[in-house]
C-alpha positions as CSV (number, residue, x, y, z in Angstrom):
1,M,27.8,2.9,60.3
2,D,23.9,3.4,61.2
3,I,24.2,3.7,64.3
4,E,20.6,3.6,65.2
5,G,20.6,-0.4,63.4
6,E,23.3,-1.5,65.0
7,F,21.0,-0.8,68.2
8,S,17.9,-2.2,66.6
9,L,17.4,-4.9,69.2
10,E,17.9,-3.1,72.0
11,K,15.0,-1.0,73.3
12,F,13.9,0.5,76.8
13,F,10.2,1.6,77.9
14,C,9.5,3.9,80.7
15,Q,9.0,2.8,84.2
16,C,7.1,5.5,85.0
17,G,4.4,2.8,84.2
18,C,3.4,5.1,80.4
19,N,5.3,1.4,78.9
20,K,6.3,3.7,75.9
21,E,9.2,3.3,73.9
22,I,12.0,5.5,74.8
23,P,13.4,7.7,71.5
24,F,17.0,6.0,71.1
25,K,20.0,8.5,71.5
26,K,23.8,7.5,71.1
27,H,24.6,7.2,75.1
28,H,22.0,4.9,76.0
29,K,24.4,2.4,74.6
30,K,26.0,3.4,78.2
31,Y,23.9,4.6,80.2
32,P,20.3,2.6,79.6
33,P,17.4,5.1,80.0
34,K,14.9,5.1,82.8
35,F,12.5,7.8,82.0
36,L,11.0,9.2,79.1
37,K,11.8,13.3,80.0
38,G,9.2,14.7,82.5
39,H,8.6,10.7,83.4
40,S,10.2,10.1,86.8
41,N,8.3,12.0,89.3
42,R,5.9,10.2,88.4
43,T,7.1,7.3,90.6
44,R,7.9,9.5,94.2
45,V,6.3,8.9,97.0
46,R,5.3,12.5,98.2
47,K,5.4,12.6,102.3
48,D,2.1,14.5,103.3
49,Y,2.8,17.9,104.3
50,D,1.9,18.6,108.3
51,T,1.8,22.1,108.0
52,E,1.2,22.4,111.3
53,S,4.5,20.7,112.4
54,A,6.1,24.0,110.2
55,F,4.3,26.1,112.2
56,W,5.4,25.2,115.0
57,K,9.0,25.0,113.8
58,R,8.9,28.8,113.1
59,V,7.3,29.8,116.3
60,E,9.1,32.2,118.6
61,K,6.4,30.0,121.5
62,G,7.2,32.9,125.0
63,D,4.5,33.1,128.0
64,D,1.0,33.3,127.4
65,N,0.6,37.0,127.6
66,E,3.8,37.3,125.7
67,C,4.1,37.9,121.9
68,W,4.8,34.6,119.5
69,E,7.3,35.2,116.8
70,W,6.7,34.2,113.8
71,K,10.4,33.5,112.3
72,G,9.8,32.6,109.2
73,Y,8.6,33.6,105.8
74,I,7.3,37.1,106.4
75,T,6.0,38.6,103.5
76,P,6.6,42.6,102.2
77,N,3.3,43.9,104.5
78,G,4.8,41.7,107.4
79,Y,2.6,39.2,108.6
80,G,4.5,35.9,108.0
81,Q,2.7,33.1,106.2
82,L,3.2,30.0,105.1
83,K,1.6,27.3,102.6
84,E,-1.2,25.1,103.7
85,K,-2.8,23.0,100.9
86,Q,-0.9,24.6,98.6
87,K,-1.7,28.1,98.9
88,N,-0.1,30.3,100.9
89,V,-2.1,31.4,104.5
90,Y,-1.0,34.5,106.6
91,A,0.4,32.5,109.8
92,H,-1.5,34.2,112.6
93,R,-5.1,32.9,111.1
94,F,-3.9,29.9,110.8
95,S,-2.2,30.1,114.2
96,Y,-6.7,31.0,115.3
97,Q,-7.7,28.5,113.5
98,L,-5.5,26.1,115.5
99,H,-6.3,26.9,118.6
100,Y,-10.4,28.5,118.1
101,G,-11.5,26.2,114.6
102,N,-13.2,27.6,111.9
103,L,-12.2,31.2,110.4
104,P,-14.7,32.7,108.0
105,K,-13.5,33.4,104.7
106,D,-14.8,37.3,105.4
107,K,-13.7,37.6,108.6
108,L,-9.8,39.5,109.2
109,V,-7.6,38.3,112.5
110,C,-6.6,41.3,113.9
111,H,-3.4,41.8,116.7
112,K,-4.5,43.1,119.9
113,C,-0.3,43.5,120.4
114,D,0.4,45.0,117.1
115,N,2.2,43.0,116.5
116,R,2.1,41.3,112.7
117,K,4.6,39.0,113.1
118,C,2.9,37.3,116.4
119,V,0.3,34.8,116.3
120,N,0.0,34.2,120.3
121,P,-3.7,32.8,120.2
122,N,-4.3,34.9,123.5
123,H,-3.0,38.1,121.1
124,L,-5.8,38.1,117.8
125,F,-9.1,38.7,117.6
126,I,-11.8,38.0,115.9
127,G,-12.9,40.6,113.6
128,T,-14.3,43.0,110.1
129,Q,-12.6,45.9,108.0
130,L,-14.5,48.2,109.6
131,D,-13.9,46.6,113.0
132,N,-10.1,46.4,112.8
133,M,-10.3,50.4,111.9
134,H,-12.0,51.2,115.0
135,D,-9.0,49.9,116.1
136,M,-6.6,51.6,114.7
137,I,-8.9,54.3,115.6
138,A,-8.9,53.6,119.4
139,K,-4.7,52.8,120.1
140,G,-4.4,56.4,118.5
141,R,-3.3,55.1,114.5
142,R,-6.1,57.1,112.8
143,Y,-5.3,60.3,110.8
144,T,-7.3,62.8,113.0
145,G,-6.5,66.4,110.5
146,K,-8.7,68.1,109.3
147,P,-10.6,66.2,106.2
148,W,-10.0,67.4,102.3
149,T,-6.8,70.2,104.1
150,T,-4.3,68.8,106.0
151,K,-2.2,67.5,104.1
152,I,-0.4,63.6,106.1
153,D,3.0,62.9,106.7
154,E,5.0,59.5,105.4
155,E,3.5,57.3,108.0
156,Q,0.9,57.7,107.6
157,V,1.3,57.7,104.0
158,R,3.0,54.3,104.4
159,M,0.2,52.9,106.5
160,I,-2.6,53.8,103.6
161,R,-1.0,50.9,101.5
162,V,-0.5,48.5,104.5
163,L,-4.5,48.4,104.8
164,C,-5.0,49.0,100.6
165,D,-3.0,46.0,100.6
166,E,-4.9,43.9,103.0
167,G,-8.1,44.8,100.8
168,F,-9.4,47.4,103.0
169,D,-12.7,49.5,100.9
170,K,-10.7,52.9,99.8
171,G,-13.6,54.3,100.3
172,K,-14.1,53.9,104.9
173,V,-9.5,54.4,104.5
174,A,-10.0,57.6,102.6
175,E,-12.8,58.5,105.9
176,V,-9.8,58.0,108.3
177,F,-8.0,59.3,106.9
178,G,-9.9,62.2,106.0
179,L,-9.3,61.7,102.7
180,K,-10.6,61.7,99.0
181,R,-11.2,58.4,97.5
182,C,-9.8,59.4,94.5
183,T,-6.5,60.5,96.4
184,V,-6.1,56.6,98.2
185,V,-6.5,55.2,94.8
186,N,-3.1,57.5,94.2
187,I,-0.6,57.0,97.1
188,E,-1.2,53.2,96.0
189,A,-0.3,53.8,92.6
190,R,2.2,54.9,93.4
191,R,1.4,58.2,91.6
192,I,1.6,60.3,94.5
193,W,4.6,60.4,97.4
194,K,6.4,58.1,94.9
195,E,10.1,58.9,97.2
196,V,8.4,57.0,100.2
197,N,9.3,53.2,99.9
198,H,6.4,50.5,101.4
199,A,8.1,49.1,103.8
200,R,7.4,47.7,107.3
201,Q,7.8,49.7,110.9
202,E,8.0,48.9,114.0
203,N,4.8,51.1,115.4
204,G,2.5,48.4,114.6
205,Y,0.7,48.5,111.6
């Protein structure tokens, strides 16, 4: 029996607005189709994503002087992250913009408290890569060994990888830790110090 011929008088058209005919299939007699494959999403009404509302739902807000812990997604390098205009943004950067206005793309938002999950605007300040490294040095988190000769330890290796992930200039990172630039490149690429995991440490970097 010619199934297609039997139901040739009954045609189905996509209801998304394209009005294209839907190719006949055996089950259409019992389950009439409404859309061509992939066309149903065209009719769905999507709600606007409220980034500010999503931000506050994921913040454990405390007193003005306390850290406001981010309870949403945490990136492998320890920072909070959320969506803004279909792009991933750091939670602490979004918090700074929310409270103080627009932030230049070439500037960093640094933490006074050294808690990467903190989004308290009172704990944030704007700076450059060099400012951030100076802040690290001022807080005693700089490697102060003898340049080019003294070996670093696992803690400094993790710190170097975090700084590289954040886009710091490798030459400046090498200078801070008293290393050659090629050594920093090899540490980041895991050609050396392979045994050290890239885990976030609780000491604030």
